[in-house]
C-alpha positions in Angstrom: -10.4 124.4 -167.9 -11.3 120.9 -169.2 -11.6 120.5 -173.0 -15.2 120.5 -174.2 -16.0 117.5 -176.4 -16.7 118.2 -180.1 -20.3 118.7 -181.0 -22.1 115.5 -181.9 -19.3 113.5 -180.2 -20.3 110.5 -178.0 -20.1 112.9 -175.1 -23.5 114.4 -175.6 -24.5 112.4 -172.5 -21.7 114.3 -170.6 -23.0 117.6 -171.8 -26.5 116.7 -170.6 -25.2 115.6 -167.2 -23.0 118.7 -166.8 -26.0 121.0 -167.4 -28.1 119.0 -164.8 -25.2 119.3 -162.4 -25.0 123.1 -162.8 -28.7 123.3 -162.1 -28.3 121.2 -158.9 -25.4 123.5 -157.8 -27.5 126.6 -158.4 -30.1 125.2 -156.1 -27.7 125.1 -153.2 -27.1 128.9 -153.4 -30.6 130.2 -153.5 -30.6 132.5 -150.5 -31.7 136.2 -150.3 -28.2 137.4 -149.4 -26.7 135.7 -152.4 -29.4 136.8 -154.8 -29.0 140.4 -153.8 -25.2 140.5 -154.3 -24.1 142.6 -157.2 -20.5 143.3 -158.6 -20.6 146.0 -161.3 -17.1 145.0 -162.4 -18.6 141.7 -163.5 -22.2 142.6 -164.6 -24.9 145.2 -164.1 -27.2 142.3 -163.1 -27.4 141.0 -159.5 -26.5 137.4 -158.7 -30.3 136.7 -158.5 -30.9 138.1 -161.9 -28.0 136.1 -163.3 -29.3 132.9 -161.6 -32.9 133.4 -162.9 -31.6 134.0 -166.4 -29.6 130.7 -166.3 -32.7 128.9 -165.0 -35.1 130.4 -167.5 -32.7 129.7 -170.4 -32.1 126.2 -169.2 -35.9 125.6 -168.9 -36.4 127.0 -172.4 -33.7 124.8 -173.9 -35.1 121.8 -172.2 -38.6 122.5 -173.6 -37.0 123.0 -177.1 -35.1 119.7 -176.8 -38.3 117.9 -175.8 -40.1 119.3 -178.8 -37.3 118.5 -181.2 -37.2 114.8 -180.0 -41.0 114.5 -180.1 -41.8 116.3 -183.4 -38.5 117.2 -185.1 -37.5 120.7 -186.1 -37.1 122.8 -189.1 -34.9 121.5 -191.9 -31.9 123.8 -191.7 -28.2 123.7 -191.0 -26.5 125.7 -188.3 -24.4 128.7 -189.5 -20.6 128.2 -189.9 -20.0 131.1 -187.4 -22.3 129.5 -184.9 -20.5 126.1 -185.2 -17.1 127.9 -184.7 -18.4 129.8 -181.6 -19.9 126.6 -180.0 -16.7 124.7 -180.7 -14.6 127.2 -178.7 -16.0 125.9 -175.4 -16.8 129.3 -174.0 -19.4 131.9 -174.7 -18.3 135.6 -174.8 -19.8 137.5 -171.8 -21.8 140.6 -172.5 -21.7 140.1 -176.2 -25.5 139.9 -176.7 -28.6 141.2 -175.1 -30.8 138.5 -173.6 -34.4 138.5 -174.9 -36.9 139.9 -172.5 -38.6 136.6 -171.6 -35.2 135.3 -170.4 -34.5 138.2 -167.9 -35.9 140.0 -164.9 -35.7 143.8 -164.5 -35.5 143.4 -160.7 -33.7 140.9 -158.5 -36.1 138.0 -158.0 -37.2 136.8 -154.6 -35.8 133.5 -153.4 -39.3 131.8 -153.7 -39.6 133.0 -157.4 -36.1 131.9 -158.1 -36.6 128.5 -156.5 -39.8 128.0 -158.6 -38.0 128.8 -161.9 -35.0 126.7 -160.8 -37.2 123.7 -159.9 -38.9 123.8 -163.4 -35.6 124.0 -165.3 -34.1 121.2 -163.1 -37.1 118.9 -163.7 -36.9 119.4 -167.5 -33.1 118.6 -167.6 -33.5 115.6 -165.3 -36.3 114.4 -167.7 -33.7 114.6 -170.5 -31.2 112.3 -168.7 -30.4 109.3 -170.7 -32.0 110.7 -173.9 -28.8 111.8 -175.5 -29.2 109.3 -178.4 -32.8 110.6 -179.1 -31.5 114.2 -179.0 -28.5 113.4 -181.3 -30.8 111.6 -183.8 -33.6 114.2 -183.7 -34.1 115.7 -187.2 -34.1 119.4 -187.9 -33.2 122.4 -185.9 -34.8 125.0 -183.7 -34.2 128.7 -184.1 -32.0 130.6 -181.6 -32.8 134.3 -181.4 -29.2 135.3 -182.3 -27.3 132.2 -183.4 -29.8 131.0 -185.9 -30.9 127.3 -186.4 -29.4 124.9 -183.8 -29.5 121.1 -183.7 -30.3 119.3 -180.5 -26.6 118.7 -179.8 -25.9 122.3 -180.4 -28.6 123.4 -178.0 -27.1 121.2 -175.3 -23.7 122.6 -176.0 
């Protein structure tokens, strides 16, 4: 695995680009047979539920970044434990329960998933080239479990 750049490093543009690339890759695999797959040794969610989660979260983060750049956020610092977790470069799987708006109880249909994916992709592509504005945005936006996050931390 490639090393992940330090938060706030000049590679925020790379982080933004990588996120947009993941969303483009997801779009190539949106078929009903892929969405229905499930491997209980990996997750209780189907592939479609995992993909819709990724797309819903990406869309939500994109919206948060747009708000942060436009209006700023709450004055707060991220928690030391959060900074340590984000600097690891990986996120522990299954360590937290996703909030309800970021999940689907059933496997989504391909058309629903494509719609959620298209919205998320559009948001991230709209952020392309805005890494300096994101880095310079003042304040933080609250994460449901990790606490206040800066723009760079949300991209991470």
